[in-house]
C-alpha angles and dihedrals in degrees: 000000000000113000113264101055099071122110119249118247090262091055098254116133135170139170125325112294104235096201094052093044090049091050092049092050098038091240136130114264093230091055092077127091101217117218093156097085119066102221126149105272090216091065124225124325109269091229091056093054092047091050092049090051092051090050092050091052098042111024110036092095092062134059118251117251100268090220093054094209095173094046093045091051093047095048092044091052091048093050096039095237134119112276091232089067095057125092113184112224142187093263127317091288092068090051089056093049092048093050090051091053091053092047092051090060091061100063134261124104101225137069117203117222113197099214143239088048146107113327097219093075094074091048091049091051094049092048089054092051096255126130110239114226118195116214118182100230101161125055128189092228088059093048088254092288110161114261103220091195091078086073095057092097112054100150111149091002116138100174141027122192118209123183114203116210085023122235121246101006097051096219116148132210122205118244088250091056091049091052091050088055089047091055091052092049092046091051088057091053093248135123124246116212112194114200107208096176091137099031092108089069091055105040121193099044103080121120094194091116091056101056118140138164091297101032121072127175123207118201130191122200096184097083101045096038092039096232104121091147092060095055109217131164141124143221117229112207142150089247108013093177088076089064091038089064087070093049126095116241117270097014093168120060122224095254093052091046093051092047090049094052092049095044094047089053094054107085092166090063091052094048093048092048095051092049095044096046092046091053095046091045092054091049093048092045091052091049093049092046088057095056123094119224098041137075114215128203121206117238140191100219136060095288140058133214124216139166126228142137115332091239094057101098092052093045090051091049089054087054091053099260122116118204132174108264106206099205094122096053113102107237094025118056133155116003097031115111132182121204130188121236107244135166123313095258094046092047088052090054089051092052091049092049090048092052090049094046093048089049092052092048092047091050093053099041 
């Protein structure tokens, strides 16, 4: 495997590391077309970048207001929830870690991870003093639909993580399904943390407005607003100050806060993104369905999962295209690949590279 897809010693793993892949292949980092990171192909809202720039020029000499009233109000308006339920965080990952700390205070030694799913959940559980327990809840032969039966036994469980839409499989639960899971988790005396990092790409399914003492929602604004370097997210909770007690002061810098306020107040950007990504996803899905040698699974977010030859990620890298090899995900393994949905021209280049790579692999098998 080309360097850059391996899991870290603590089990966390993310998209292909362009610098490591370039070093392994003797290529320039900027020579790759990166489909391993799921970022909005439209890029960030122009107003958000302008606002961040103004904040950098005019506010870096002062501390942010630790209560973040403007940011809380903007994010609450965007999510359709009361501002007093919103806790701004340093990206969606911090929201997950904070929710795990709160859940650990309520009893139960174990945290259930519904694999295959995002690798940060296990790290968040361990940091909170909980024992992560992987349960394979999505199988390829079932189209990766969540098997609710894996939640029948919740003895000594204090926390359950649920990603919706799920990363990396792309399957989506309705809000009603999520609330049924929440009732089951609540009945067991545990906390359900719903990670809605990609919910902006599938509007209408969020449960952020239904949080209670045993239901927390983590949101990330880095994917949809294409600002991963700024680190902005929030935790939505009945009483977010409980989680805020575990948070360092001033977790969100002035540039990220300003960008968040501007982005949340730009409904046209959100509408355009949802329409554009949906169209490009359909086109890419149709193209992948038409290719021999791979099995493709439909998804509801800005990425797609497919299965092909084990050598495919490395072959694509040698053709200048980075994809997300899913070897480290429990329940997936070698051969599974996740690709971001990008613009029409870039998606076309991916399809061409896939055809070439599959041809090379077929010719050498």
